[in-house]
C-alpha positions in Angstrom: -27.7 -33.6 9.1 -29.7 -36.6 10.2 -29.8 -37.9 6.7 -26.0 -37.6 6.5 -25.6 -39.4 9.8 -27.9 -42.2 8.7 -26.0 -42.6 5.4 -22.7 -42.7 7.3 -24.0 -45.4 9.6 -25.2 -47.4 6.6 -21.9 -46.9 4.9 -19.9 -48.0 7.9 -22.1 -51.0 8.3 -21.6 -52.0 4.7 -17.8 -51.5 5.0 -17.7 -53.6 8.2 -19.8 -56.3 6.5 -17.5 -56.3 3.5 -14.4 -56.4 5.6 -15.8 -59.4 7.6 -16.7 -61.1 4.3 -13.2 -60.5 2.9 -11.6 -62.0 6.0 -14.0 -64.9 5.9 -13.2 -65.6 2.2 -9.4 -65.4 2.9 -9.7 -67.8 5.8 -11.8 -70.2 3.6 -9.3 -70.0 0.8 -6.4 -70.7 3.2 -8.3 -73.7 4.5 -8.8 -75.0 1.0 -5.1 -74.5 0.2 -4.1 -76.3 3.3 -6.3 -79.3 2.2 -4.3 -79.2 -1.1 -1.1 -79.1 1.0 -2.2 -82.4 2.6 -2.8 -83.9 -0.9 0.7 -82.8 -2.0 2.3 -84.3 1.2 0.5 -87.6 0.5 1.8 -87.7 -3.1 5.3 -87.0 -1.8 5.0 -89.8 0.8 3.6 -92.3 -1.7 6.3 -91.7 -4.3 9.1 -91.8 -1.7 7.6 -95.0 -0.3 7.4 -96.6 -3.7 11.0 -95.6 -4.4 12.1 -97.0 -1.1 10.4 -100.3 -2.0 12.3 -100.4 -5.4 15.6 -99.6 -3.7 14.9 -102.2 -1.0 14.7 -104.8 -3.7 18.0 -103.6 -5.3 20.0 -102.8 -2.2 20.1 -104.1 1.4 17.5 -102.9 3.9 20.1 -100.7 5.6 21.1 -99.0 2.4 17.5 -98.4 1.4 16.8 -96.9 4.8 19.9 -94.8 4.5 18.4 -93.4 1.2 15.0 -92.8 2.8 16.1 -90.6 5.7 17.6 -87.7 3.7 14.8 -87.9 1.2 12.2 -87.6 4.0 14.2 -84.8 5.7 14.2 -82.9 2.4 10.5 -83.4 2.0 9.9 -82.1 5.5 11.8 -78.9 4.7 9.9 -78.4 1.5 6.5 -79.0 3.1 7.3 -76.5 5.9 8.2 -73.9 3.2 5.0 -74.6 1.3 2.8 -74.5 4.4 4.3 -71.1 5.5 4.0 -69.6 2.0 0.4 -70.7 1.2 -0.8 -67.2 2.2 1.2 -65.8 -0.7 -0.7 -67.6 -3.4 -1.7 -64.4 -5.0 -0.4 -62.3 -7.9 2.8 -60.3 -7.3 0.9 -57.0 -7.5 -2.4 -58.2 -5.9 -3.8 -59.5 -2.7 -6.7 -61.8 -3.8 -5.8 -65.4 -3.1 -6.1 -68.0 -5.8 -8.3 -71.0 -4.7 -5.9 -73.6 -6.1 -2.2 -74.0 -6.3 -2.3 -74.1 -10.1 -0.4 -75.9 -12.8 2.8 -73.9 -12.6 3.1 -74.4 -8.8 2.3 -78.0 -9.4 5.3 -78.2 -11.8 7.5 -76.5 -9.1 6.3 -79.1 -6.5 7.2 -81.8 -9.0 10.7 -80.4 -9.1 10.7 -80.5 -5.3 9.8 -84.2 -5.3 12.6 -85.0 -7.8 15.0 -83.1 -5.4 13.8 -85.3 -2.6 14.5 -88.5 -4.6 17.9 -87.1 -5.4 18.6 -86.2 -1.8 18.3 -89.8 -0.8 21.6 -90.6 -2.5 23.5 -88.2 -0.2 25.7 -90.3 2.1 24.4 -93.5 0.6 26.7 -96.0 -1.1 27.7 -95.0 -4.7 24.9 -96.6 -6.8 26.0 -99.1 -9.5 24.6 -100.2 -12.8 21.5 -98.4 -14.0 21.1 -96.7 -10.6 24.4 -94.8 -11.2 22.5 -92.6 -13.6 19.6 -91.9 -11.2 21.0 -88.7 -9.5 22.0 -87.1 -12.8 18.6 -88.0 -14.5 16.7 -86.7 -11.5 18.5 -83.4 -11.4 18.4 -83.0 -15.2 14.6 -83.6 -15.2 14.3 -81.1 -12.4 16.2 -78.5 -14.4 14.1 -79.1 -17.5 10.8 -78.6 -15.5 12.4 -75.4 -14.0 12.8 -74.0 -17.5 9.0 -74.4 -18.2 7.2 -73.7 -14.9 7.9 -70.0 -15.1 6.8 -70.0 -18.7 3.5 -71.7 -17.8 2.9 -69.3 -14.9 3.4 -66.3 -17.2 1.5 -67.7 -20.1 -1.6 -68.7 -18.0 -1.4 -65.4 -16.0 -0.9 -67.3 -12.8 2.3 -65.8 -11.5 2.2 -65.7 -7.7 4.4 -64.8 -4.9 4.1 -68.3 -3.7 5.5 -69.6 -7.0 8.5 -67.1 -6.7 9.2 -68.3 -3.1 9.0 -72.0 -4.0 11.2 -71.4 -7.1 13.9 -69.7 -5.2 13.9 -72.0 -2.2 13.7 -75.2 -4.2 16.4 -73.9 -6.6 18.8 -73.3 -3.7 18.1 -76.6 -2.0 18.5 -78.5 -5.3 21.8 -76.9 -6.2 23.1 -77.6 -2.7 22.1 -81.3 -2.8 23.4 -81.8 -6.4 26.8 -80.2 -5.5 27.0 -82.4 -2.4 26.5 -85.5 -4.5 29.0 -84.4 -7.2 31.6 -83.9 -4.4 30.7 -87.2 -2.9 31.3 -88.9 -6.2 34.6 -87.1 -6.7 33.4 -85.1 -9.7 33.6 -81.7 -8.0 36.2 -80.3 -5.5 35.1 -79.8 -1.9 35.5 -76.0 -2.2 32.7 -76.0 -4.8 30.3 -76.4 -1.9 30.9 -72.7 -1.1 29.5 -71.9 -4.6 26.7 -74.3 -4.0 25.8 -72.3 -0.9 26.5 -68.9 -2.6 22.9 -67.6 -2.5 22.4 -68.6 1.2 25.8 -67.0 2.1 24.8 -63.9 0.2 21.5 -63.5 2.0 23.2 -64.2 5.4 25.8 -61.5 4.6 23.0 -59.0 3.9 21.2 -60.0 7.1 24.4 -59.6 9.2 25.1 -56.1 7.7 21.6 -55.0 8.6 21.9 -56.4 12.1 25.1 -54.5 12.5 23.5 -51.3 11.3 25.6 -51.1 8.1 24.1 -49.8 4.9 22.8 -52.2 2.2 22.1 -51.1 -1.4 19.6 -52.7 -3.8 21.0 -55.4 -6.1 22.0 -53.7 -9.3 20.5 -54.9 -12.6 22.4 -57.5 -14.6 21.7 -59.1 -18.0 24.0 -62.1 -17.2 23.0 -63.1 -13.6 20.2 -65.4 -14.6 22.2 -66.8 -17.6 25.2 -67.6 -15.4 23.0 -69.3 -12.9 21.4 -71.4 -15.6 24.7 -72.5 -17.1 25.9 -73.3 -13.5 23.0 -75.7 -12.8 23.3 -77.2 -16.3 27.0 -78.0 -15.5 26.2 -79.4 -12.1 23.6 -81.8 -13.6 26.2 -83.0 -16.2 28.8 -83.3 -13.4 26.6 -86.0 -11.9 27.1 -88.2 -14.9 28.9 -91.4 -13.8 31.2 -91.4 -16.9 33.4 -88.4 -16.0 37.1 -88.7 -15.5 37.9 -86.9 -12.3 40.6 -84.7 -13.8 38.3 -83.5 -16.5 35.4 -82.8 -14.1 37.7 -80.9 -11.8 39.1 -78.8 -14.6 35.6 -78.0 -15.9 34.6 -77.0 -12.3 37.3 -74.3 -12.3 36.1 -73.0 -15.6 32.5 -72.7 -14.5 33.4 -71.4 -11.0 35.1 -68.3 -12.4 32.0 -66.5 -13.9 29.8 -67.5 -10.9 32.3 -66.2 -8.4 32.7 -63.0 -10.4 29.0 -62.5 -10.6 28.4 -63.0 -6.8 31.6 -60.9 -6.0 30.4 -58.0 -8.1 26.9 -58.2 -6.6 28.3 -58.3 -3.0 30.6 -55.3 -3.6 27.5 -53.4 -4.9 25.1 -54.3 -2.1 27.8 -53.7 0.6 28.4 -50.2 -0.8 32.1 -51.0 -1.6 31.3 -49.8 -5.2 28.5 -47.6 -6.4 26.9 -49.2 -9.4 25.1 -46.0 -10.2 28.1 -43.7 -10.3 29.2 -42.3 -13.7 32.7 -43.6 -13.2 31.6 -47.2 -12.5 29.2 -47.1 -15.5 31.9 -45.9 -17.8 34.3 -48.6 -16.6 31.6 -51.2 -17.0 30.8 -50.1 -20.5 34.4 -50.4 -21.5 34.7 -53.8 -19.9 31.6 -55.1 -21.6 32.8 -53.8 -24.9 36.0 -55.6 -24.6 34.7 -58.9 -23.1 31.3 -59.2 -24.8 31.9 -57.6 -28.2 35.6 -57.7 -29.2 37.2 -60.7 -27.4 34.7 -63.4 -28.7 36.1 -63.2 -32.2 39.5 -64.2 -31.0 38.1 -67.0 -28.8 36.0 -68.3 -31.8 39.1 -68.5 -33.9 41.0 -70.4 -31.2 38.0 -72.7 -30.6 37.9 -73.6 -34.3 41.7 -74.1 -34.3 41.7 -76.5 -31.3 38.7 -78.4 -32.7 40.5 -79.0 -36.0 43.6 -80.0 -34.1 41.7 -82.7 -32.1 40.1 -84.0 -35.3 43.5 -84.4 -37.0 45.5 -85.7 -34.0 43.0 -87.8 -32.1 41.0 -90.9 -33.0 38.4 -90.2 -30.2 35.9 -88.7 -32.6 34.1 -91.4 -34.6 33.9 -90.9 -38.4 30.1 -90.6 -38.3 30.4 -87.7 -35.9 33.0 -85.7 -38.0 30.4 -83.9 -40.1 28.6 -82.8 -36.9 31.8 -81.5 -35.4 32.6 -79.7 -38.7 29.1 -78.1 -38.5 29.8 -76.9 -34.9 33.1 -75.5 -36.0 31.4 -73.5 -38.8 28.7 -72.4 -36.4 31.3 -71.0 -33.9 33.6 -69.6 -36.6 30.9 -67.7 -38.4 28.9 -66.8 -35.3 25.7 -68.6 -36.6 23.9 -69.7 -33.5 27.3 -69.6 -31.9 26.4 -70.6 -28.4 24.9 -73.9 -29.7 28.1 -74.6 -31.6 30.1 -73.8 -28.5 28.0 -76.3 -26.5 28.6 -79.0 -29.1 32.4 -78.3 -29.1 32.4 -78.4 -25.3 31.0 -82.0 -25.5 33.7 -82.8 -28.1 36.4 -81.6 -25.8 35.0 -83.5 -22.8 34.5 -86.7 -24.9 38.1 -86.5 -26.2 39.5 -85.8 -22.7 37.5 -88.7 -21.2 39.0 -91.1 -23.8 42.5 -89.8 -24.2 43.1 -87.8 -21.0 43.2 -84.1 -20.4 45.8 -82.4 -22.6 46.5 -78.9 -24.0 44.2 -79.1 -27.1 41.0 -80.5 -25.4 41.5 -78.4 -22.3 41.9 -75.2 -24.4 38.9 -76.2 -26.5 36.8 -76.7 -23.4 37.9 -73.3 -22.0 37.1 -71.5 -25.2 33.7 -73.2 -25.5 32.7 -72.4 -22.0 33.8 -68.8 -22.5 31.6 -68.5 -25.6 28.7 -70.2 -23.8 28.7 -67.5 -21.2 29.6 -64.5 -23.3 28.2 -65.2 -26.7 29.6 -64.8 -30.2 30.3 -61.1 -29.9 30.0 -58.2 -32.4 31.2 -59.9 -35.6 28.6 -62.7 -35.7 26.3 -63.4 -38.6 23.2 -64.6 -36.7 22.5 -64.8 -33.0 18.8 -65.8 -32.5 19.6 -67.6 -29.3 20.3 -64.3 -27.5 16.6 -63.4 -27.4 15.6 -66.8 -25.9 18.4 -66.8 -23.4 17.5 -63.3 -22.1 13.7 -63.2 -22.6 11.1 -64.2 -20.0 9.3 -66.7 -22.2 5.5 -66.6 -21.8 5.4 -63.0 -20.7 2.4 -61.2 -22.4 4.6 -58.2 -23.1 7.6 -60.2 -24.3 9.5 -59.0 -21.2 13.2 -59.3 -20.9 15.0 -60.7 -17.9 
């Protein structure tokens, strides 16, 4: 009995020592991460200061200061989020902190810095000359990095809860600022701001339901949610281009708003228990709808897209002769369903280019609508080759080749 007691005492002492050591290690790692936070903040400040100096030389002092204020406010928000989330710099399924932020989180923070630079143009005078392209180029660069930071995190086995938090928060902030700029430049209608805030409004709605004691269901799985969000941010980045005709941009806004509103609407009905996404009746209805929309209807839309593209080639001089073979290739791609989404993207640019030069009319408006439909839905059942589907739905870099 005495031996057992001595052993228990030694075991308890070991556990206490180990626990103290673990707490000490965690505090030490948090302190190290906070030092890295200081370095990140200094990099932000340096880049914003250098950008202010460049704009001060191109603009008046008042305009440059007007750019600096929103940029610094956006930086402050991001730095507060980063400081708060440092304790989550561990794997999603683990608790051991990584000692460094890592390459993937560094890429996400680079996205945040680009968002700060873009935010400065909010409420500032419309930039002219080469600066007119700055907001679009900043947001497009941010979107490109966003495509790769998750890949790098998965490929290097450095996925963290911190990275997920930064990704979500920086995404929402970037979309909101980009939509605000596009509205400011007259390229998006004011109501589009509601879609820009869709995620924040969705989270607020869930919080209010819980506060009121109402039931909230888990978000149902979707194989299109991430895809729709990706196309949405891609459209917003293009909407910032300074060459848009307002009527064309506003028409495109309606076309991109429909799938996003439908996606959020369906998700809200599911989490608010209006519909039961697990019920046999709903599943059967969803299967029939997916069969019609995703498998059968794309063939008709592909035929219409090819018809309208040929119509534009014959009736309009907007497409230069050197580009005709490329347009013909895109028509063949859509018609045969060979990498059809890429062909649809090319035809969407043909429609926008024609509408920008000749004005919006039935042929280019219809081609744009068909192209955006195919971009979101795909080529459907009767397509010869659809390799893009894997890359659009897979989580690239996952060791198990995971799907989204």
